[in-house]
PAGU-14897 format. One record per residue (C-alpha): x, y, z. Coordinates in steps of 0.2 Angstrom, whole numbers, plus 2048, in hexadecimal, padded with zeros to 3 digits. Layout:
<pts>
+-----+-----+-----+
:  c1 :  c2 :  c3 :
+-----+-----+-----+
:   X :   Y :   Z :
...
+-----+-----+-----+
</pts>
This chain:
<pts>
+-----+-----+-----+
:  c1 :  c2 :  c3 :
+-----+-----+-----+
: D87 : 129 : 657 :
: D80 : 12C : 646 :
: D70 : 132 : 64E :
: D7A : 13E : 658 :
: D83 : 145 : 649 :
: D73 : 146 : 63F :
: D6A : 14F : 64C :
: D78 : 15C : 64D :
: D7E : 15F : 63C :
: D87 : 16F : 641 :
: D92 : 166 : 64C :
: D94 : 156 : 642 :
: DA6 : 15B : 63C :
: DAC : 162 : 64D :
: DB9 : 155 : 64F :
: DC3 : 15D : 641 :
: DC4 : 16C : 64D :
: DCD : 17C : 64B :
: DC8 : 18E : 646 :
: DC3 : 18F : 634 :
: DC0 : 17C : 633 :
: DB3 : 17A : 641 :
: DA0 : 17E : 63F :
: DA0 : 189 : 64F :
: D9A : 19A : 64E :
: DA9 : 1A0 : 659 :
: DB6 : 19A : 665 :
: DBF : 1A5 : 672 :
: DC6 : 1A4 : 684 :
: DBA : 1A8 : 692 :
: DBD : 1BA : 697 :
: DC8 : 1BE : 688 :
: DC8 : 1CF : 681 :
: DC7 : 1CB : 66F :
: DBB : 1D0 : 661 :
: DB2 : 1BF : 663 :
: DB0 : 1C1 : 676 :
: DA9 : 1D2 : 674 :
: D9D : 1CD : 666 :
: D95 : 1BE : 66F :
: D8E : 1C2 : 680 :
: D8B : 1B4 : 68C :
: D7C : 1B3 : 697 :
: D7E : 1AE : 6A5 :
: D90 : 1B0 : 6A6 :
: D98 : 19F : 6AA :
: DA7 : 19E : 6B5 :
: DAD : 19E : 6C7 :
: D9F : 1A1 : 6D3 :
: DA3 : 1AB : 6E3 :
: D9A : 1A5 : 6F3 :
: D9B : 1B0 : 703 :
: D9E : 1A5 : 712 :
: D9D : 1A9 : 724 :
: DAD : 1AD : 72D :
: DB8 : 19E : 72F :
: DB9 : 196 : 740 :
: DCA : 196 : 749 :
: DD4 : 187 : 742 :
: DDC : 17B : 74F :
: DEF : 17E : 752 :
: DFB : 173 : 749 :
: E07 : 16B : 754 :
: E18 : 168 : 74C :
: E22 : 159 : 752 :
: E30 : 15C : 75F :
: E40 : 160 : 756 :
: E49 : 155 : 762 :
: E3F : 146 : 75C :
: E47 : 146 : 74B :
: E3C : 153 : 743 :
: E42 : 159 : 732 :
: E3A : 169 : 72D :
: E3F : 167 : 71B :
: E34 : 158 : 719 :
: E26 : 15C : 724 :
: E15 : 15E : 71C :
: E06 : 161 : 727 :
: DF7 : 157 : 723 :
: DE8 : 161 : 71C :
: DD8 : 161 : 726 :
: DCC : 155 : 71E :
: DBF : 15D : 714 :
: DAD : 15B : 718 :
: DA4 : 14E : 70D :
: D96 : 157 : 704 :
: D93 : 149 : 6F8 :
: D95 : 154 : 6E9 :
: DA4 : 15D : 6E0 :
: DAE : 16A : 6EA :
: DAB : 17C : 6E6 :
: DBB : 17C : 6DC :
: DB6 : 16D : 6D2 :
: DA5 : 174 : 6CE :
: DAC : 185 : 6C8 :
: DB5 : 17C : 6BA :
: DA7 : 171 : 6B4 :
: DA1 : 174 : 6A2 :
: D93 : 17F : 6A0 :
: D87 : 188 : 694 :
: D81 : 199 : 691 :
: D76 : 1A3 : 685 :
: D7F : 1AE : 679 :
: D78 : 1BF : 673 :
: D68 : 1BC : 67C :
: D65 : 1AB : 675 :
: D6B : 1AD : 663 :
: D78 : 1A0 : 666 :
: D7D : 193 : 674 :
: D8E : 193 : 67C :
: D97 : 184 : 683 :
: DA4 : 189 : 690 :
: DB2 : 17C : 695 :
: DC1 : 17E : 6A0 :
: DD2 : 177 : 69D :
: DE2 : 17A : 693 :
: DE1 : 18A : 689 :
: DEC : 183 : 67B :
: DE2 : 172 : 67A :
: DD0 : 177 : 67F :
: DC1 : 16B : 67F :
: DB0 : 16F : 678 :
: DA1 : 168 : 671 :
: DA3 : 159 : 665 :
: D90 : 156 : 664 :
: D80 : 15D : 66B :
: D70 : 153 : 66B :
: D5F : 159 : 66F :
: D58 : 14B : 67A :
: D47 : 153 : 680 :
: D3F : 164 : 67F :
: D4C : 171 : 686 :
: D58 : 163 : 68B :
: D68 : 15F : 682 :
: D77 : 154 : 684 :
: D88 : 15B : 680 :
: D97 : 14F : 67C :
: DA8 : 158 : 67F :
: DB9 : 154 : 678 :
: DC9 : 15C : 673 :
: DC6 : 16A : 666 :
: DD8 : 167 : 65F :
: DDC : 155 : 661 :
: DEB : 156 : 656 :
: DF5 : 161 : 662 :
: E03 : 158 : 66C :
: E08 : 165 : 678 :
: DFC : 16E : 683 :
: DFF : 17C : 690 :
: DFC : 177 : 6A2 :
: DF0 : 185 : 6A6 :
: DDE : 186 : 6AB :
: DD4 : 192 : 69F :
: DC1 : 193 : 69A :
: DBD : 190 : 688 :
: DAD : 196 : 680 :
: DA6 : 18D : 670 :
: D97 : 196 : 668 :
: D8C : 18B : 65E :
: D7B : 18D : 656 :
: D6C : 189 : 660 :
: D67 : 176 : 65E :
: D57 : 173 : 654 :
: D48 : 175 : 660 :
: D51 : 17E : 66E :
: D4A : 190 : 672 :
: D52 : 19D : 67D :
: D41 : 1A1 : 684 :
: D41 : 192 : 68F :
: D4E : 18B : 69C :
: D5A : 17F : 694 :
: D61 : 16F : 69C :
: D72 : 169 : 696 :
: D79 : 159 : 69B :
: D8C : 155 : 69A :
: D93 : 144 : 69E :
: D93 : 146 : 6B1 :
: D88 : 155 : 6B5 :
: D7A : 160 : 6B0 :
: D78 : 173 : 6AD :
: D68 : 17D : 6AC :
: D67 : 18F : 6A5 :
: D59 : 19A : 6A7 :
: D4F : 1A1 : 698 :
: D55 : 1B2 : 690 :
: D4A : 1C1 : 68E :
: D4A : 1BF : 67C :
+-----+-----+-----+
</pts>
């Protein structure tokens, strides 16, 4: 742990959290129309990816039980069709995974997380593990908050580039359970 904090002095005090107390360059909601969001331009823009699929096939008809056999329409819930097992996360789960983006053509790095807008998570530590490879440890940015809204919102935390990372080459970021690669910027 000490090595992680020593390698990332800019994030060493992040657990204190909160605007004005954190070493972050900026924090804002993904898609927000705020001065911070307008000042820090993310490339590529993280968020939901829309994928065009072929027209769906006709679904099989649902056969409801016969009302004369004790069917109660107030308690009947049709079973959903089983989803095909792709071996990976669903498109919805993938859309809300944490991500990274270059900011202002590589001047900074953004860590984008999804969750409660009033209790966002963000980077508590970033460690350079190899050339153009980083590991990001996430956690609550405001751990002292007791009440969190039950919504899903993107949160952007802009940080200084870790030492040795350049925007002129692709960057690989590893989170606990997945990996993200962003292309180099034109900088």
